[in-house]
C-alpha positions in Angstrom: -24.9 -6.9 -3.4 -23.4 -8.3 0.7 -19.2 -8.3 0.3 -17.0 -9.5 3.1 -13.0 -8.2 2.6 -10.8 -10.8 3.8 -7.1 -9.8 4.2 -4.6 -10.1 7.4 -3.2 -7.6 9.0 -4.9 -4.3 9.7 -2.0 -1.9 8.5 -0.4 -0.6 5.4 -1.6 0.6 1.8 -3.4 -3.0 1.5 -5.7 -2.2 4.9 -6.3 1.7 3.3 -7.3 -0.2 0.1 -9.9 -2.0 2.2 -10.8 1.2 4.1 -11.4 3.1 0.8 -13.9 -0.1 -0.8 -15.8 0.0 2.2 -16.7 3.1 2.2 -17.6 3.3 -1.5 -19.3 0.4 -1.8 -21.6 1.5 1.6 -22.0 4.4 -0.1 -23.2 2.8 -3.2 -26.2 1.0 -1.1 -23.9 -2.8 -0.7 -23.6 -4.1 2.3 -20.2 -5.0 3.7 -17.9 -7.0 6.0 -14.9 -7.3 7.2 -12.3 -10.3 8.3 -9.3 -9.9 9.3 -5.6 -10.3 12.0 -6.6 -10.4 15.8 -2.5 -10.4 16.3 -1.3 -7.1 14.4 -1.7 -3.7 14.5 -2.1 -2.3 18.0 -4.0 0.5 19.0 -3.6 2.3 16.2 -5.5 -0.5 13.7 -8.6 -0.9 16.1 -9.0 2.6 16.2 -9.2 2.9 11.9 -11.1 -0.5 12.7 -13.2 1.1 15.3 -13.6 4.3 12.4 -14.8 1.8 10.0 -18.4 0.2 11.6 -20.5 2.7 9.8 -19.0 1.3 6.8 -19.1 -2.6 7.9 -22.8 -3.3 8.2 -22.0 -7.4 8.2 -19.6 -7.0 11.1 -15.7 -7.0 11.7 -14.5 -9.9 12.3 -10.8 -10.1 13.7 -9.0 -13.5 14.1 -5.5 -14.8 14.6 -4.2 -15.3 11.2 0.5 -16.0 11.0 2.2 -14.1 8.3 3.7 -17.0 7.5 2.5 -20.3 6.3 1.8 -23.3 9.0 -0.7 -25.8 10.7 -2.3 -22.2 11.9 -3.9 -21.3 8.5 -6.3 -24.2 8.2 -7.7 -22.8 11.8 -7.8 -19.4 10.1 -9.7 -20.4 6.9 -11.6 -22.6 8.9 -13.0 -18.6 10.8 -13.2 -17.6 7.9 -15.7 -20.7 6.5 -17.4 -20.1 9.7 -18.1 -16.8 9.7 -18.8 -16.5 5.4 -21.8 -18.9 6.5 -22.8 -17.4 8.7 -22.6 -13.5 6.8 -24.1 -15.6 3.7 -22.2 -12.8 1.3 -22.2 -12.5 -1.8 -18.7 -12.2 -3.0 -15.8 -12.5 -0.6 -12.9 -10.8 -2.1 -9.4 -11.7 -0.6 -6.0 -8.6 0.0 -2.4 -9.8 0.3 -2.1 -13.6 -0.1 -3.2 -14.6 3.1 -6.3 -12.9 2.5 -6.4 -14.0 -1.1 -6.5 -18.0 -0.3 -8.3 -17.6 2.8 -11.1 -15.7 0.3 -11.6 -18.5 -2.3 -11.2 -21.4 -0.6 -13.9 -20.5 1.0 -15.9 -18.7 -1.7 -15.0 -22.3 -3.7 -16.6 -24.3 -1.0 -19.6 -22.3 -0.2 -20.2 -21.7 -3.6 -19.4 -18.2 -4.1 -18.4 -16.0 -6.1 -14.5 -14.8 -4.8 -11.7 -11.9 -5.9 -8.7 -11.6 -5.2 -6.3 -8.5 -4.7 -2.1 -9.8 -4.6 -0.7 -5.8 -3.6 2.5 -6.8 -4.2 3.9 -8.3 -1.3 5.3 -11.5 -2.6 5.4 -10.9 -6.1 8.3 -8.8 -5.0 10.5 -11.7 -3.3 13.8 -13.3 -5.5 12.9 -16.4 -6.8 15.3 -18.1 -5.0 13.8 -17.2 -1.8 12.7 -20.9 -0.4 9.3 -18.4 0.8 8.9 -17.1 -2.0 8.5 -20.7 -4.0 6.1 -21.2 -1.6 4.3 -18.7 -2.6 4.3 -19.2 -6.2 3.7 -23.2 -5.9 0.0 -21.8 -3.8 -0.9 -19.4 -6.1 -0.5 -21.4 -9.1 -2.5 -23.9 -7.5 -5.2 -21.6 -6.3 -5.1 -20.1 -9.6 -7.7 -23.1 -10.3 -10.3 -21.5 -8.3 -11.9 -17.7 -8.2 -14.7 -15.7 -10.1 -11.6 -13.2 -10.8 -8.3 -11.1 -10.1 -7.7 -6.9 -9.8 -4.4 -5.8 -9.9 -3.5 -1.9 -8.7 -1.6 -1.5 -11.0 0.0 -2.7 -14.5 3.2 -3.4 -13.4 1.1 -5.7 -10.8 -0.9 -7.8 -13.4 2.4 -8.5 -15.4 4.5 -9.1 -13.1 1.7 -11.7 -11.5 1.0 -12.9 -14.7 4.8 -14.1 -15.3 5.1 -15.2 -12.1 1.8 -17.4 -11.8 -0.1 -17.5 -15.1 -3.6 -15.5 -15.4 -4.8 -17.0 -18.0 -8.1 -16.9 -18.9 -8.8 -16.1 -15.5 -11.1 -12.7 -15.9 -8.8 -9.5 -14.4 -8.9 -6.2 -14.5 -6.3 -3.5 -13.4 -7.8 -0.1 -11.3 -5.2 2.4 -9.7 -5.8 3.5 -5.7 -7.8 6.8 -5.7 -8.3 9.1 -2.9 -11.4 11.4 -1.9 -11.7 14.8 -2.9 -12.1 16.1 1.1 -8.8 14.6 0.9 -6.7 17.0 -1.1 -5.8 19.4 1.3 -2.7 21.5 0.7 0.0 20.1 4.3 1.1 23.1 5.9 4.4 22.2 7.3 4.8 22.7 11.0 8.0 25.2 12.7 10.1 22.1 13.0 9.6 21.0 9.6 12.4 18.9 7.9 14.2 19.6 4.4 12.9 16.0 3.8 10.3 13.5 4.6 10.4 10.2 3.8 6.9 7.7 5.0 7.7 3.4 4.8 8.6 0.5 6.0 11.8 0.4 7.3 13.1 -2.2 4.7 16.0 -2.8 2.3 13.1 -2.4 -0.2 12.5 0.5 0.4 15.8 2.5 0.2 16.3 3.9 3.3 19.7 3.7 2.9 20.0 4.8 -0.6 18.5 8.6 0.9 20.9 8.2 4.0 23.7 8.0 1.9 22.1 10.8 -0.1 21.1 13.0 2.8 24.5 12.9 4.1 26.5 14.5 0.5 23.8 17.1 1.4 25.5 20.1 4.0 23.0 20.7 6.8 20.4 18.5 5.1 17.7 17.4 7.6 15.1 14.9 7.4 12.4 12.9 8.8 11.9 9.1 8.4 8.4 7.7 9.4 7.0 4.2 10.2 9.1 0.9 11.6 9.4 -2.2 10.7 12.7 -4.6 10.9 16.0 -2.9 9.3 14.8 0.5 11.8 18.0 -0.6 14.2 20.2 -0.8 11.1 19.4 2.8 10.2 20.1 4.4 12.8 23.5 2.8 12.7 24.2 3.6 9.1 22.9 7.2 9.6 25.8 7.5 12.8 28.1 6.2 10.4 27.5 9.0 7.7 27.5 11.3 10.6 24.0 12.5 10.1 21.8 10.9 13.0 21.7 14.8 14.7 19.7 15.3 11.6 18.0 12.8 11.1 14.2 12.1 13.5 12.8 8.0 13.6 9.4 9.1 14.1 8.0 5.5 13.4 4.2 5.2 12.7 1.3 8.2 12.2 -1.5 9.2 10.4 -0.6 10.8 7.3 -2.4 13.9 8.0 0.6 14.4 10.4 3.2 13.1 8.2 2.8 15.6 6.1 3.7 18.5 7.6 6.7 17.0 9.3 9.0 18.2 6.2 9.2 19.9 2.3 9.8 17.9 0.0 8.7 13.5 -0.3 11.4 11.5 -0.7 11.1 7.7 -1.8 12.9 5.8 -3.7 11.8 2.2 -3.8 14.1 -0.4 -4.9 10.7 -1.9 -5.8 7.0 -1.1 -5.5 4.0 -1.8 -6.6 1.4 1.4 -6.7 2.0 2.6 -2.2 -0.6 5.1 -1.2 2.0 7.7 0.4 2.9 8.1 -3.5 -1.1 9.2 -3.9 -0.8 11.2 -0.5 1.7 12.7 -0.8 0.0 14.6 -4.2 -3.2 15.4 -1.9 -0.8 17.5 0.5 0.2 19.5 -2.8 4.0 17.8 -1.1 6.8 18.0 -3.8 7.7 15.0 -4.7 11.4 12.5 -5.9 10.6 9.4 -6.1 11.8 6.2 -7.7 10.7 4.9 -11.4 9.7 1.1 -10.4 6.3 -0.5 -10.3 3.1 1.1 -10.9 4.6 4.7 -9.7 5.9 5.1 -12.8 2.4 4.8 -14.6 1.1 7.5 -12.3 3.5 10.1 -11.5 4.7 12.4 -14.1 8.2 12.3 -15.4 9.7 15.3 -14.0 9.2 13.6 -10.5 11.0 10.6 -11.1 14.6 9.4 -10.0 15.7 7.5 -12.7 18.2 6.0 -12.5 17.8 5.6 -8.4 22.2 6.0 -7.9 23.1 7.8 -4.5 24.4 10.2 -7.1 21.5 11.1 -8.7 19.4 11.2 -6.0 21.6 13.3 -4.0 21.3 15.5 -7.4 17.6 15.4 -7.5 17.5 16.5 -4.2 20.1 19.7 -3.8 18.2 21.0 -6.3 14.3 21.4 -5.5 16.2 22.5 -2.0 17.5 25.2 -3.2 14.6 26.1 -5.7 11.7 26.8 -3.3 9.1 28.4 -5.7 9.7 25.3 -8.1 8.8 23.2 -5.3 5.7 24.5 -4.8 5.1 24.8 -8.7 5.9 21.1 -9.0 3.5 19.9 -6.0 0.4 22.1 -6.7 1.0 20.7 -10.5 1.5 16.7 -9.6 -1.9 17.5 -6.8 -3.9 18.4 -10.1 -2.6 15.3 -11.6 -3.2 12.9 -9.3 -6.9 14.0 -8.9 -7.7 14.2 -12.4 -6.6 9.6 -12.8 -7.1 8.7 -9.1 -10.4 8.3 -7.4 -11.1 6.5 -4.1 -15.3 6.7 -5.7 -14.4 5.8 -9.3 -12.5 3.0 -7.8 -14.9 1.5 -6.3 -17.4 1.5 -9.2 -14.9 -0.4 -11.6 -13.7 -3.1 -8.5 -17.7 -3.8 -7.9 -18.9 -3.4 -11.0 -16.1 -6.2 -12.3 -17.5 -8.3 -9.3 -20.7 -8.8 -11.3 -19.5 -8.7 -15.2 -16.8 -11.6 -13.8 
């Protein structure tokens, strides 16, 4: 088959998911192409796309794709149609809201099969948010076209069904996965902090809860990796809590370097689908404390979940794990074995590619 993946920003877990599919589908003997935004991601995304070239036989086409809806979407959709017409794929697979719209419109226009993976995103916004109303209306309209829907966890499928409605559309739930060669225990750097956070600097990631919890643990240190619109506000909060000297804000980093920066991963998200970081933490055999939200609760063992997610409860869990290094080691090893048994990138690829045919 010729398979083209369409998405907006070449960053984050969505991009990781596409890269894994491209690699796996190429190994299965299929020809893969990539269409994504040309204005986001920076040098790091450029490097990742360059590394993806061996798994993108059809090519990598970058076009301006805006985050918010607007007149530019007409040009973006037209560019996807033109590129698809040139590459003549059998399947267009859209990822995220924008990728899903562009892929399904182009496939409908060209008479191709199309598939859509929401990847959480707009599914998390409150129903009263003006842009959410546009998203829901668009998704309900787009539901009329397309071959099938792919979801990364049951939570995402159920949320989509509640907000948009699946009805009789062919659909499948397949967990994100890792490659066998990724399971390498991390060796902490000499300056590794007690705790580690990775993710966007946004309120839904629960960074404010984490900073409050750290402030209750005397002398505890924290590394925060990632960026986003709330970065400056979190630095102000850390200073107000009197822990700025104990916190490092590192910006974006490759995950293989991130896992060396701390001893215990803490991910106190208020809502999620199934973020790759919970899997990559397992690959590094790092102990984890995370909230029981979205698809996280589907793959993470209960003993690692912080439920309910409150500052008091989180601080208590963090203090307990910090004071028991042998338990940390056991938790990390057990978690790695668990994720290795249920989240395989090769199996993920096989199931999704088979769904292209069966749907």
